C-alpha positions as CSV (number, residue, x, y, z in Angstrom):
1,M,143.5,165.6,129.0
2,T,141.1,163.6,126.5
3,G,138.0,163.4,126.5
4,S,137.4,160.3,127.4
5,A,139.9,160.7,130.7
6,F,137.7,164.1,131.5
7,W,134.1,162.3,131.6
8,D,135.7,158.6,133.3
9,V,133.8,158.0,135.9
10,T,136.7,156.5,137.9
11,D,139.1,159.8,137.8
12,N,139.5,162.9,139.7
13,H,135.9,165.0,139.9
14,L,138.0,168.0,140.5
15,T,140.1,169.5,137.8
16,V,141.7,172.4,138.2
17,V,143.8,174.4,135.1
18,D,145.6,177.2,133.4
19,E,143.2,179.9,132.6
20,Q,145.8,180.2,129.6
21,A,145.9,176.4,128.5
22,K,145.0,175.8,125.5
23,E,143.3,172.6,125.5
24,S,140.4,171.8,122.5
25,L,136.8,171.5,124.2
26,L,136.4,169.3,121.1
27,D,139.1,166.7,122.1
28,V,136.9,167.2,126.2
29,F,132.8,167.2,124.9
30,P,131.5,164.4,124.0
31,R,129.1,164.1,120.4
32,S,126.0,163.6,121.5
33,G,123.8,164.1,124.6
34,T,123.0,166.7,127.2
35,I,125.4,168.1,129.4
36,A,124.2,170.2,132.3
37,V,126.7,173.2,132.3
38,A,126.9,175.6,135.2
39,R,129.1,178.2,134.5
40,L,130.3,180.1,138.0
41,D,132.6,183.2,138.5
42,G,135.1,182.7,141.8
43,A,135.8,186.4,141.9
44,A,131.5,186.8,142.3
45,L,131.6,184.0,145.7
46,P,132.8,186.1,148.3
47,D,131.2,184.4,151.0
48,E,128.8,181.4,151.7
49,D,125.3,183.5,150.8
50,S,126.8,184.1,147.4
51,V,128.0,180.6,147.0
52,F,124.6,179.1,147.9
53,L,122.7,181.9,145.4
54,G,124.9,180.8,142.8
55,F,124.7,177.3,142.6
56,Y,120.4,178.2,143.1
57,E,120.7,180.4,139.9
58,A,122.7,178.1,138.5
59,F,121.5,174.2,138.3
60,R,117.6,176.2,139.3
61,F,117.7,174.3,142.6
62,P,114.0,174.0,143.9
63,D,111.9,176.6,145.8
64,Y,112.8,174.3,149.2
65,F,116.7,174.8,148.7
66,G,118.1,175.4,152.7
67,W,120.7,177.5,151.8
68,N,123.2,176.0,153.9
69,W,126.1,173.3,153.0
70,D,124.3,170.2,154.0
71,A,120.8,171.6,151.5
72,L,123.6,172.7,148.9
73,S,125.2,168.7,149.4
74,D,121.9,167.1,148.6
75,C,121.2,169.2,145.9
76,L,123.6,168.6,144.4
77,R,123.7,164.7,144.6
78,D,119.8,164.8,143.0
79,L,119.7,167.4,140.2
80,G,116.4,165.6,139.2
81,W,114.7,168.3,138.3
82,H,117.4,167.8,135.4
83,T,117.1,165.5,132.9
84,A,121.1,165.7,131.4
85,D,123.3,162.4,130.7
86,R,126.5,164.5,132.6
87,Y,126.7,167.4,134.3
88,L,129.3,170.1,134.6
89,I,130.6,172.8,136.7
90,L,133.3,175.1,135.9
91,I,134.4,178.0,138.6
92,D,136.7,180.5,136.8
93,H,138.8,182.7,139.2
94,A,138.4,179.6,141.6
95,E,141.8,180.7,144.2
96,R,139.1,183.9,145.0
97,A,135.9,181.9,146.0
98,L,135.0,182.5,149.2
99,G,137.4,186.0,149.7
100,G,140.0,183.1,149.8
101,D,138.9,181.6,152.7
102,R,141.0,177.5,151.8
103,R,139.1,176.6,154.7
104,Q,135.7,177.6,153.6
105,R,137.1,176.9,149.4
106,R,137.7,173.0,151.3
107,L,134.7,172.9,152.6
108,L,133.2,173.9,148.5
109,F,135.9,171.3,147.1
110,S,134.1,168.2,149.3
111,T,131.2,169.2,149.0
112,L,131.4,168.9,144.7
113,R,133.6,165.8,145.3
114,R,131.1,164.2,147.1
115,A,128.2,164.8,144.6
116,A,131.2,163.5,142.1
117,A,131.9,160.5,144.2
118,E,128.0,159.7,144.4
119,W,127.1,160.7,140.7
120,A,129.5,157.8,139.8
121,N,128.8,155.1,142.3
122,P,125.8,153.5,141.5
123,M,125.5,151.7,144.5
124,L,125.4,155.4,146.3
125,S,123.2,157.0,144.2
126,G,120.3,154.5,143.7
127,R,121.0,154.7,139.7
128,A,121.0,152.3,137.3
129,H,125.2,153.4,136.2
130,P,127.4,155.8,137.0
131,V,127.0,159.6,135.9
132,P,129.3,162.0,135.5
133,F,129.5,164.1,137.3
134,Q,133.0,166.7,136.0
135,V,134.5,170.3,138.2
136,V,136.6,172.3,136.7
137,L,138.5,175.2,138.3
138,V,139.9,177.8,136.0
139,C,142.8,179.1,137.7
140,S,145.6,182.0,137.3
141,P,149.0,180.5,136.2
142,E,150.6,180.6,139.9
143,E,147.3,179.8,141.8
144,V,147.0,176.1,140.4
145,D,149.1,174.4,142.2
146,A,147.7,176.2,145.4
147,V,144.3,175.3,144.5
148,R,145.6,171.5,144.2
149,G,147.1,171.6,146.9
150,E,144.0,172.5,148.8
151,I,141.9,169.6,146.4
152,G,145.0,167.6,148.3
153,V,143.6,167.6,151.3
154,I,140.5,166.5,150.9
155,E,142.0,163.7,148.7
156,G,144.3,162.9,151.9
């Protein structure tokens, strides 16, 4: 994956990587601009409440955050309190998020995908131009295919 492909707003917005991958960060990140980064640990997100708290803290959601999936979706699609040129969410140990409950994880992944798709489409977002919003799901090598399969379910 090259830097330009990674930030392409028309491409897949959720990327699954092997935690042992040797991808050069210099090839992925731009030389300039502001990137809002939220890094979460899937192992620390065993249930919905911890997911909501993790995103609330990582992106410093406003106090009116509603602590449910709709509120998470709304805040991720707004982020007006961040002035950034692009957004990046990294979830380490993604296969462990939500206690390994694949149905719940698919809900999380579809929420993230919806947010990314809206940032990428000025017609949906009301923004003047597409804004890169990428999610990187870091997994153990043996879980990469399974998590990619979960993402495939929400794509289809």
